[in-house]
PASEBA-1860 file (N, C-alpha, C; in nm, 3 decimals):
! residues 173
1> MKKTILVS> 0.080/-0.121/0.002/-0.002/-0.002/0.000/0.091/0.131/0.000 ~ 0.197/0.123/0.081/0.289/0.244/0.081/0.341/0.266/-0.051 ~ 0.384/0.164/-0.126/0.440/0.181/-0.263/0.336/0.239/-0.358 ~ 0.210/0.199/-0.345/0.104/0.255/-0.430/0.086/0.402/-0.401 ~ 0.087/0.441/-0.268/0.070/0.579/-0.234/0.197/0.654/-0.286 ~ 0.306/0.603/-0.273/0.427/0.670/-0.322/0.432/0.696/-0.472 ~ 0.392/0.592/-0.546/0.379/0.611/-0.689/0.269/0.716/-0.725 ~ 0.162/0.717/-0.658/0.067/0.823/-0.676/0.111/0.959/-0.646
9> MLTCLLTF> 0.181/0.969/-0.531/0.239/1.097/-0.494/0.344/1.146/-0.597 ~ 0.429/1.052/-0.646/0.527/1.093/-0.734/0.464/1.137/-0.871 ~ 0.364/1.069/-0.908/0.288/1.096/-1.038/0.237/1.240/-1.023 ~ 0.165/1.264/-0.914/0.104/1.399/-0.892/0.211/1.504/-0.893 ~ 0.326/1.478/-0.830/0.422/1.584/-0.818/0.494/1.608/-0.945 ~ 0.511/1.506/-1.032/0.605/1.516/-1.145/0.536/1.522/-1.276 ~ 0.400/1.523/-1.279/0.333/1.528/-1.400/0.234/1.640/-1.409 ~ 0.199/1.677/-1.526/0.084/1.774/-1.534/0.015/1.749/-1.667
17> AGSAGALM> -0.094/1.810/-1.694/-0.167/1.779/-1.815/-0.086/1.829/-1.942 ~ -0.089/1.747/-2.041/-0.017/1.775/-2.158/-0.061/1.678/-2.270 ~ -0.010/1.695/-2.390/-0.044/1.618/-2.497/0.064/1.520/-2.532 ~ 0.035/1.390/-2.515/0.127/1.287/-2.557/0.135/1.276/-2.703 ~ 0.040/1.317/-2.777/0.035/1.303/-2.920/0.150/1.387/-2.990 ~ 0.193/1.489/-2.915/0.297/1.578/-2.975/0.434/1.515/-2.969 ~ 0.446/1.415/-2.889/0.582/1.356/-2.877/0.604/1.242/-2.964 ~ 0.724/1.219/-3.016/0.751/1.111/-3.103/0.810/0.995/-3.029
25> GGGGTMGT> 0.813/0.883/-3.107/0.869/0.758/-3.043/0.768/0.665/-2.990 ~ 0.814/0.567/-2.913/0.728/0.468/-2.856/0.805/0.376/-2.760 ~ 0.730/0.311/-2.673/0.800/0.223/-2.576/0.869/0.100/-2.643 ~ 0.950/0.038/-2.569/1.012/-0.081/-2.625/1.148/-0.054/-2.674 ~ 1.195/-0.139/-2.766/1.326/-0.137/-2.820/1.334/-0.112/-2.970 ~ 1.423/-0.023/-3.017/1.446/-0.006/-3.154/1.590/0.011/-3.176 ~ 1.658/-0.087/-3.226/1.798/-0.081/-3.249/1.871/-0.071/-3.118 ~ 1.965/0.024/-3.104/2.039/0.034/-2.987/2.009/0.144/-2.894
33> FMQMPMAQ> 1.890/0.208/-2.914/1.846/0.322/-2.838/1.715/0.293/-2.760 ~ 1.710/0.350/-2.644/1.578/0.341/-2.577/1.490/0.452/-2.635 ~ 1.365/0.414/-2.665/1.274/0.504/-2.735/1.214/0.599/-2.643 ~ 1.164/0.715/-2.697/1.090/0.808/-2.622/0.958/0.761/-2.570 ~ 0.922/0.802/-2.447/0.798/0.756/-2.391/0.683/0.819/-2.458 ~ 0.575/0.737/-2.472/0.454/0.799/-2.537/0.338/0.797/-2.432 ~ 0.363/0.741/-2.318/0.262/0.727/-2.212/0.348/0.738/-2.076 ~ 0.278/0.710/-1.971/0.325/0.713/-1.837/0.344/0.568/-1.797
41> EMFEYGPI> 0.472/0.523/-1.806/0.505/0.384/-1.787/0.587/0.368/-1.659 ~ 0.544/0.288/-1.562/0.618/0.271/-1.440/0.667/0.123/-1.422 ~ 0.784/0.108/-1.361/0.842/-0.017/-1.340/0.900/-0.016/-1.191 ~ 0.870/-0.124/-1.125/0.916/-0.138/-0.986/0.995/-0.269/-0.977 ~ 1.107/-0.264/-0.902/1.188/-0.386/-0.887/1.254/-0.378/-0.748 ~ 1.296/-0.497/-0.697/1.361/-0.493/-0.561/1.505/-0.442/-0.574 ~ 1.566/-0.435/-0.447/1.697/-0.385/-0.445/1.799/-0.466/-0.520 ~ 1.887/-0.394/-0.594/2.000/-0.462/-0.664/2.124/-0.380/-0.633
49> TTPIMGTD> 2.241/-0.450/-0.640/2.368/-0.393/-0.608/2.410/-0.284/-0.717 ~ 2.398/-0.329/-0.844/2.449/-0.238/-0.951/2.326/-0.233/-1.054 ~ 2.321/-0.118/-1.120/2.212/-0.101/-1.227/2.231/-0.211/-1.338 ~ 2.116/-0.241/-1.404/2.110/-0.320/-1.521/2.075/-0.229/-1.634 ~ 2.164/-0.200/-1.727/2.138/-0.114/-1.832/2.088/-0.195/-1.955 ~ 2.031/-0.122/-2.044/1.980/-0.185/-2.169/1.915/-0.092/-2.253 ~ 1.849/-0.142/-2.366/1.767/-0.055/-2.445/1.617/-0.089/-2.437 ~ 1.588/-0.197/-2.365/1.443/-0.238/-2.338/1.407/-0.181/-2.210
57> ISTTMPIG> 1.308/-0.086/-2.210/1.266/-0.014/-2.089/1.211/-0.107/-1.985 ~ 1.146/-0.223/-2.021/1.083/-0.310/-1.930/1.186/-0.396/-1.849 ~ 1.303/-0.415/-1.900/1.399/-0.500/-1.836/1.516/-0.419/-1.780 ~ 1.520/-0.290/-1.803/1.620/-0.199/-1.747/1.587/-0.177/-1.602 ~ 1.692/-0.181/-1.517/1.680/-0.151/-1.377/1.780/-0.055/-1.344 ~ 1.755/0.079/-1.364/1.865/0.175/-1.367/1.923/0.224/-1.236 ~ 1.861/0.180/-1.116/1.910/0.227/-0.990/1.965/0.105/-0.913 ~ 2.100/0.117/-0.885/2.160/0.017/-0.798/2.189/0.081/-0.668
65> VGPVAMGG> 2.176/0.010/-0.559/2.200/0.067/-0.415/2.325/0.014/-0.354 ~ 2.403/-0.067/-0.415/2.528/-0.113/-0.355/2.515/-0.223/-0.256 ~ 2.597/-0.240/-0.154/2.598/-0.349/-0.067/2.474/-0.357/0.023 ~ 2.404/-0.242/0.045/2.283/-0.246/0.131/2.177/-0.338/0.064 ~ 2.186/-0.359/-0.064/2.087/-0.447/-0.132/2.093/-0.589/-0.086 ~ 2.212/-0.629/-0.028/2.234/-0.771/0.024/2.249/-0.763/0.172 ~ 2.204/-0.662/0.234/2.203/-0.650/0.385/2.327/-0.589/0.437 ~ 2.410/-0.524/0.351/2.533/-0.464/0.392/2.507/-0.336/0.462
73> DIITVNVA> 2.618/-0.266/0.501/2.608/-0.143/0.571/2.661/-0.018/0.498 ~ 2.672/-0.029/0.369/2.706/0.070/0.274/2.605/0.096/0.171 ~ 2.565/0.221/0.151/2.476/0.254/0.035/2.561/0.320/-0.072 ~ 2.558/0.265/-0.191/2.616/0.326/-0.305/2.508/0.336/-0.413 ~ 2.457/0.449/-0.419/2.350/0.467/-0.525/2.416/0.499/-0.660 ~ 2.395/0.409/-0.751/2.445/0.430/-0.887/2.328/0.425/-0.983 ~ 2.322/0.524/-1.073/2.210/0.538/-1.172/2.274/0.526/-1.307 ~ 2.226/0.426/-1.393/2.280/0.403/-1.533/2.174/0.362/-1.619
81> LGEFSNPM> 2.161/0.428/-1.724/2.066/0.399/-1.826/2.132/0.388/-1.965 ~ 2.086/0.301/-2.053/2.127/0.302/-2.191/2.096/0.428/-2.258 ~ 2.137/0.437/-2.388/2.122/0.565/-2.457/1.983/0.587/-2.514 ~ 1.921/0.699/-2.491/1.806/0.743/-2.556/1.820/0.790/-2.693 ~ 1.711/0.786/-2.777/1.727/0.835/-2.915/1.719/0.989/-2.925 ~ 1.671/1.053/-2.814/1.662/1.200/-2.806/1.699/1.240/-2.664 ~ 1.733/1.368/-2.644/1.759/1.415/-2.500/1.649/1.397/-2.402 ~ 1.680/1.364/-2.287/1.589/1.346/-2.179/1.634/1.435/-2.059
89> DMYLTVYA> 1.524/1.458/-1.975/1.546/1.511/-1.840/1.530/1.399/-1.743 ~ 1.617/1.392/-1.644/1.611/1.286/-1.540/1.580/1.350/-1.407 ~ 1.488/1.292/-1.336/1.448/1.331/-1.199/1.469/1.219/-1.109 ~ 1.554/1.237/-1.009/1.581/1.130/-0.914/1.523/1.165/-0.779 ~ 1.432/1.076/-0.732/1.357/1.109/-0.609/1.399/1.016/-0.500 ~ 1.379/1.059/-0.366/1.406/0.982/-0.252/1.285/1.003/-0.167 ~ 1.231/0.891/-0.117/1.127/0.898/-0.018/1.170/0.822/0.105 ~ 1.178/0.889/0.220/1.239/0.836/0.348/1.135/0.858/0.458
97> PAANPFTI> 1.039/0.762/0.458/0.928/0.784/0.571/0.983/0.785/0.711 ~ 1.090/0.712/0.737/1.147/0.715/0.871/1.187/0.852/0.910 ~ 1.246/0.931/0.813/1.288/1.067/0.842/1.169/1.166/0.830 ~ 1.086/1.149/0.732/0.976/1.241/0.712/0.879/1.177/0.618 ~ 0.766/1.121/0.671/0.663/1.050/0.588/0.585/1.135/0.495 ~ 0.602/1.270/0.505/0.512/1.359/0.434/0.589/1.428/0.313 ~ 0.712/1.388/0.298/0.801/1.463/0.205/0.873/1.365/0.101 ~ 0.864/1.404/-0.024/0.944/1.340/-0.126/1.052/1.436/-0.167
105> YLVHPDGT> 1.177/1.391/-0.164/1.291/1.472/-0.198/1.338/1.446/-0.335 ~ 1.391/1.553/-0.396/1.448/1.546/-0.528/1.600/1.576/-0.523 ~ 1.673/1.493/-0.591/1.815/1.521/-0.603/1.836/1.627/-0.709 ~ 1.909/1.733/-0.666/1.924/1.847/-0.759/2.061/1.832/-0.833 ~ 2.085/1.905/-0.929/2.212/1.890/-1.011/2.333/1.902/-0.922 ~ 2.341/1.976/-0.812/2.452/1.988/-0.736/2.467/1.877/-0.633 ~ 2.377/1.778/-0.639/2.380/1.657/-0.550/2.304/1.678/-0.424 ~ 2.244/1.797/-0.394/2.172/1.815/-0.268/2.029/1.754/-0.282
113> LKPASMGI> 1.978/1.725/-0.167/1.841/1.681/-0.163/1.749/1.797/-0.109 ~ 1.637/1.820/-0.187/1.543/1.928/-0.144/1.408/1.867/-0.166 ~ 1.328/1.919/-0.071/1.180/1.871/-0.082/1.118/1.911/-0.211 ~ 1.038/1.827/-0.271/0.979/1.855/-0.393/0.893/1.980/-0.386 ~ 0.840/2.013/-0.271/0.754/2.131/-0.249/0.833/2.253/-0.271 ~ 0.966/2.250/-0.271/1.048/2.370/-0.299/1.073/2.394/-0.451 ~ 1.011/2.309/-0.537/1.029/2.321/-0.676/1.085/2.199/-0.737 ~ 1.041/2.176/-0.863/1.074/2.053/-0.931/1.178/2.097/-1.038
121> EPWMAGVT> 1.302/2.041/-1.015/1.414/2.070/-1.110/1.476/1.939/-1.147 ~ 1.509/1.911/-1.267/1.573/1.791/-1.300/1.706/1.774/-1.239 ~ 1.740/1.652/-1.210/1.869/1.616/-1.162/1.964/1.620/-1.275 ~ 1.933/1.577/-1.389/2.015/1.589/-1.514/1.918/1.642/-1.624 ~ 1.963/1.736/-1.704/1.877/1.789/-1.810/1.950/1.774/-1.949 ~ 1.863/1.732/-2.043/1.913/1.724/-2.178/2.018/1.622/-2.208 ~ 2.010/1.506/-2.138/2.108/1.396/-2.161/2.047/1.283/-2.238 ~ 2.135/1.212/-2.300/2.081/1.094/-2.380/2.111/0.961/-2.311
129> DTDQTVTN> 2.209/0.966/-2.204/2.233/0.855/-2.123/2.287/0.903/-1.990 ~ 2.314/0.808/-1.897/2.372/0.847/-1.767/2.431/0.727/-1.710 ~ 2.542/0.745/-1.636/2.611/0.642/-1.554/2.674/0.715/-1.445 ~ 2.611/0.745/-1.338/2.659/0.830/-1.222/2.639/0.761/-1.096 ~ 2.736/0.777/-1.008/2.740/0.733/-0.875/2.690/0.864/-0.794 ~ 2.574/0.851/-0.729/2.514/0.960/-0.670/2.558/0.976/-0.524 ~ 2.575/0.866/-0.451/2.627/0.876/-0.310/2.689/0.741/-0.280 ~ 2.771/0.740/-0.178/2.842/0.631/-0.123/2.859/0.662/0.026
137> MPTSSLEK> 2.776/0.599/0.111/2.781/0.635/0.252/2.741/0.515/0.337 ~ 2.783/0.520/0.467/2.748/0.410/0.551/2.596/0.427/0.598 ~ 2.527/0.310/0.618/2.391/0.315/0.665/2.367/0.378/0.798 ~ 2.482/0.382/0.874/2.472/0.436/1.013/2.440/0.586/1.013 ~ 2.456/0.651/0.898/2.416/0.791/0.892/2.274/0.821/0.867 ~ 2.193/0.707/0.849/2.056/0.719/0.818/1.966/0.655/0.928 ~ 1.837/0.708/0.940/1.745/0.640/1.029/1.715/0.503/0.976 ~ 1.680/0.418/1.068/1.638/0.280/1.030/1.502/0.291/0.958
145> GTYTLGLM> 1.486/0.205/0.854/1.358/0.208/0.783/1.386/0.170/0.639 ~ 1.269/0.177/0.564/1.272/0.154/0.413/1.281/0.289/0.343 ~ 1.367/0.288/0.251/1.389/0.408/0.158/1.357/0.367/0.017 ~ 1.281/0.454/-0.050/1.240/0.430/-0.184/1.307/0.534/-0.277 ~ 1.363/0.482/-0.383/1.433/0.574/-0.482/1.356/0.565/-0.618 ~ 1.339/0.669/-0.681/1.275/0.670/-0.811/1.356/0.752/-0.913 ~ 1.349/0.700/-1.037/1.415/0.772/-1.146/1.307/0.791/-1.259 ~ 1.281/0.915/-1.289/1.180/0.948/-1.402/1.270/1.001/-1.512
153> ATPTGGNR> 1.247/0.950/-1.635/1.307/1.000/-1.757/1.200/1.052/-1.844 ~ 1.204/1.181/-1.879/1.100/1.248/-1.958/1.172/1.324/-2.066 ~ 1.102/1.340/-2.187/1.161/1.416/-2.291/1.201/1.562/-2.244 ~ 1.317/1.600/-2.282/1.359/1.745/-2.246/1.260/1.845/-2.301 ~ 1.240/1.944/-2.221/1.154/2.059/-2.265/1.046/2.091/-2.164 ~ 1.035/2.021/-2.054/0.945/2.065/-1.948/0.807/2.001/-1.953 ~ 0.769/1.927/-2.060/0.636/1.858/-2.063/0.655/1.729/-2.000 ~ 0.620/1.709/-1.876/0.645/1.583/-1.797/0.517/1.491/-1.806
161> STYYMWTT> 0.435/1.503/-1.909/0.313/1.416/-1.917/0.342/1.284/-1.975 ~ 0.457/1.255/-2.030/0.495/1.121/-2.071/0.634/1.099/-2.010 ~ 0.649/0.971/-1.957/0.776/0.947/-1.892/0.788/0.791/-1.866 ~ 0.908/0.751/-1.837/0.933/0.625/-1.775/0.975/0.651/-1.631 ~ 0.916/0.572/-1.546/0.947/0.583/-1.404/0.990/0.446/-1.347 ~ 1.107/0.444/-1.293/1.154/0.321/-1.233/1.164/0.352/-1.077 ~ 1.121/0.254/-1.001/1.135/0.271/-0.853/1.198/0.137/-0.789 ~ 1.276/0.157/-0.691/1.339/0.048/-0.612/1.342/0.098/-0.469
169> HFVVQ> 1.396/0.007/-0.379/1.402/0.049/-0.241/1.520/-0.024/-0.176 ~ 1.550/0.022/-0.056/1.654/-0.052/0.026/1.610/-0.032/0.169 ~ 1.654/-0.115/0.257/1.622/-0.120/0.399/1.747/-0.088/0.484 ~ 1.737/0.001/0.577/1.840/0.021/0.673/1.793/-0.044/0.798 ~ 1.871/-0.135/0.858/1.833/-0.205/0.966/1.903/-0.159/1.098
END
Protein backbone atom coordinates (compact mmCIF):
# COMPACT_ATOMS: atom_id res chain seq x y z
CA MET A 1 0.00 0.00 0.00
CA LYS A 2 2.87 2.40 0.82
CA LYS A 3 4.38 1.84 -2.63
CA THR A 4 1.03 2.55 -4.31
CA ILE A 5 0.72 5.78 -2.33
CA LEU A 6 4.32 6.69 -3.20
CA VAL A 7 3.80 6.13 -6.93
CA SER A 8 0.59 8.19 -6.79
CA MET A 9 2.38 10.99 -4.94
CA LEU A 10 5.29 10.96 -7.39
CA THR A 11 2.91 10.98 -10.34
CA CYS A 12 1.03 13.97 -8.93
CA LEU A 13 4.26 15.83 -8.19
CA LEU A 14 6.05 15.16 -11.44
CA THR A 15 3.32 15.26 -14.07
CA PHE A 16 0.88 17.77 -15.38
CA ALA A 17 -1.68 17.83 -18.16
CA GLY A 18 -0.18 17.77 -21.62
CA SER A 19 -0.46 16.19 -25.01
CA ALA A 20 1.30 12.87 -25.53
CA GLY A 21 0.38 13.02 -29.20
CA ALA A 22 2.92 15.79 -29.78
CA LEU A 23 5.80 13.53 -28.73
CA MET A 24 7.52 11.10 -31.05
CA GLY A 25 8.71 7.58 -30.45
CA GLY A 26 7.26 4.69 -28.54
CA GLY A 27 8.01 2.21 -25.79
CA GLY A 28 10.13 -0.84 -26.23
CA THR A 29 13.30 -1.36 -28.20
CA MET A 30 14.42 -0.07 -31.57
CA GLY A 31 18.00 -0.79 -32.47
CA THR A 32 20.46 0.33 -29.84
CA PHE A 33 18.44 3.22 -28.39
CA MET A 34 15.79 3.48 -25.72
CA GLN A 35 12.77 5.03 -27.39
CA MET A 36 10.94 8.13 -26.24
CA PRO A 37 7.98 7.54 -23.90
CA MET A 38 4.50 7.94 -25.35
CA ALA A 39 2.66 7.27 -22.11
CA GLN A 40 3.26 7.13 -18.38
CA GLU A 41 5.06 3.84 -17.86
CA MET A 42 6.17 2.70 -14.39
CA PHE A 43 8.42 -0.17 -13.39
CA GLU A 44 9.15 -1.39 -9.88
CA TYR A 45 11.86 -3.83 -8.83
CA GLY A 46 13.61 -4.97 -5.67
CA PRO A 47 17.00 -3.79 -4.44
CA ILE A 48 19.99 -4.61 -6.65
CA THR A 49 23.66 -3.85 -6.06
CA THR A 50 24.41 -2.40 -9.51
CA PRO A 51 22.15 -1.04 -12.25
CA ILE A 52 21.13 -3.20 -15.19
CA MET A 53 21.39 -1.12 -18.35
CA GLY A 54 19.82 -1.87 -21.68
CA THR A 55 17.67 -0.56 -24.46
CA ASP A 56 14.48 -2.37 -23.41
CA ILE A 57 12.68 -0.17 -20.90
CA SER A 58 10.84 -3.08 -19.28
CA THR A 59 14.00 -5.01 -18.35
CA THR A 60 16.21 -2.03 -17.50
CA MET A 61 16.80 -1.54 -13.77
CA PRO A 62 18.63 1.78 -13.67
CA ILE A 63 19.12 2.26 -9.92
CA GLY A 64 21.60 0.14 -7.96
CA VAL A 65 22.00 0.66 -4.21
CA GLY A 66 25.28 -1.15 -3.57
CA PRO A 67 26.00 -3.50 -0.65
CA VAL A 68 22.84 -2.48 1.27
CA ALA A 69 20.86 -4.50 -1.32
CA MET A 70 22.36 -7.65 0.20
CA GLY A 71 22.04 -6.52 3.84
CA GLY A 72 25.35 -4.63 3.92
CA ASP A 73 26.08 -1.41 5.76
CA ILE A 74 27.11 0.77 2.79
CA ILE A 75 24.75 2.53 0.38
CA THR A 76 26.20 3.21 -3.05
CA VAL A 77 23.49 4.68 -5.24
CA ASN A 78 24.46 4.31 -8.89
CA VAL A 79 22.14 5.35 -11.72
CA ALA A 80 22.82 4.02 -15.20
CA LEU A 81 20.64 4.00 -18.31
CA GLY A 82 21.32 3.01 -21.89
CA GLU A 83 21.22 5.67 -24.58
CA PHE A 84 17.97 7.36 -25.55
CA SER A 85 17.25 8.37 -29.14
CA ASN A 86 16.64 11.99 -28.06
CA PRO A 87 17.62 14.16 -25.05
CA MET A 88 15.86 13.46 -21.78
CA ASP A 89 15.48 15.13 -18.40
CA MET A 90 16.14 12.86 -15.41
CA TYR A 91 14.47 13.33 -12.03
CA LEU A 92 15.86 11.33 -9.11
CA THR A 93 13.56 11.06 -6.08
CA VAL A 94 14.05 9.84 -2.53
CA TYR A 95 11.24 8.95 -0.16
CA ALA A 96 12.35 8.35 3.44
CA PRO A 97 9.29 7.84 5.64
CA ALA A 98 11.44 7.12 8.70
CA ALA A 99 12.87 10.64 8.41
CA ASN A 100 9.76 12.42 7.09
CA PRO A 101 6.69 10.47 5.91
CA PHE A 102 5.15 13.55 4.28
CA THR A 103 7.99 14.61 2.01
CA ILE A 104 9.42 13.39 -1.27
CA TYR A 105 12.89 14.72 -1.97
CA LEU A 106 14.48 15.48 -5.33
CA VAL A 107 18.18 15.21 -6.01
CA HIS A 108 19.29 18.50 -7.56
CA PRO A 109 22.11 18.94 -10.10
CA ASP A 110 24.55 19.89 -7.33
CA GLY A 111 23.80 16.62 -5.50
CA THR A 112 21.74 18.16 -2.70
CA LEU A 113 18.37 16.80 -1.59
CA LYS A 114 15.50 19.26 -1.49
CA PRO A 115 11.80 18.70 -0.80
CA ALA A 116 9.76 18.57 -4.00
CA SER A 117 7.57 21.28 -2.47
CA MET A 118 10.51 23.70 -2.98
CA GLY A 119 10.32 23.26 -6.75
CA ILE A 120 10.78 20.56 -9.33
CA GLU A 121 14.14 20.69 -11.06
CA PRO A 122 15.73 17.89 -13.07
CA TRP A 123 18.74 16.13 -11.58
CA MET A 124 20.13 15.92 -15.12
CA ALA A 125 18.76 17.87 -18.10
CA GLY A 126 19.14 17.26 -21.81
CA VAL A 127 21.08 13.99 -21.57
CA THR A 128 20.83 10.92 -23.77
CA ASP A 129 22.32 8.52 -21.21
CA THR A 130 23.71 8.43 -17.70
CA ASP A 131 26.07 6.42 -15.53
CA GLN A 132 26.55 8.30 -12.28
CA THR A 133 27.35 7.36 -8.71
CA VAL A 134 25.12 9.64 -6.65
CA THR A 135 26.23 8.71 -3.15
CA ASN A 136 28.41 6.30 -1.23
CA MET A 137 27.81 6.36 2.51
CA PRO A 138 27.42 4.13 5.57
CA THR A 139 23.91 3.14 6.61
CA SER A 140 24.73 4.36 10.14
CA SER A 141 24.19 7.93 8.90
CA LEU A 142 20.51 7.18 8.16
CA GLU A 143 17.45 6.43 10.26
CA LYS A 144 16.35 2.79 10.29
CA GLY A 145 13.60 2.07 7.82
CA THR A 146 12.74 1.53 4.16
CA TYR A 147 13.89 4.07 1.60
CA THR A 148 12.39 4.30 -1.88
CA LEU A 149 14.29 5.72 -4.83
CA GLY A 150 12.73 6.72 -8.13
CA LEU A 151 14.12 7.71 -11.49
CA MET A 152 11.87 9.46 -13.96
CA ALA A 153 13.05 9.99 -17.54
CA THR A 154 10.99 12.44 -19.58
CA PRO A 155 11.65 14.19 -22.89
CA THR A 156 13.61 17.42 -22.48
CA GLY A 157 11.55 20.54 -22.64
CA GLY A 158 9.42 20.62 -19.52
CA ASN A 159 6.37 18.60 -20.62
CA ARG A 160 6.37 15.82 -18.04
CA SER A 161 3.12 14.22 -19.18
CA THR A 162 4.95 11.24 -20.73
CA TYR A 163 7.73 9.44 -18.92
CA TYR A 164 9.37 6.24 -17.78
CA MET A 165 9.50 5.84 -14.01
CA TRP A 166 11.55 3.17 -12.27
CA THR A 167 11.40 2.67 -8.50
CA THR A 168 13.35 0.48 -6.12
CA HIS A 169 14.01 0.47 -2.41
CA PHE A 170 16.49 -0.51 0.27
CA VAL A 171 16.19 -1.17 3.98
CA VAL A 172 18.41 0.23 6.72
CA GLN A 173 18.31 -2.07 9.74
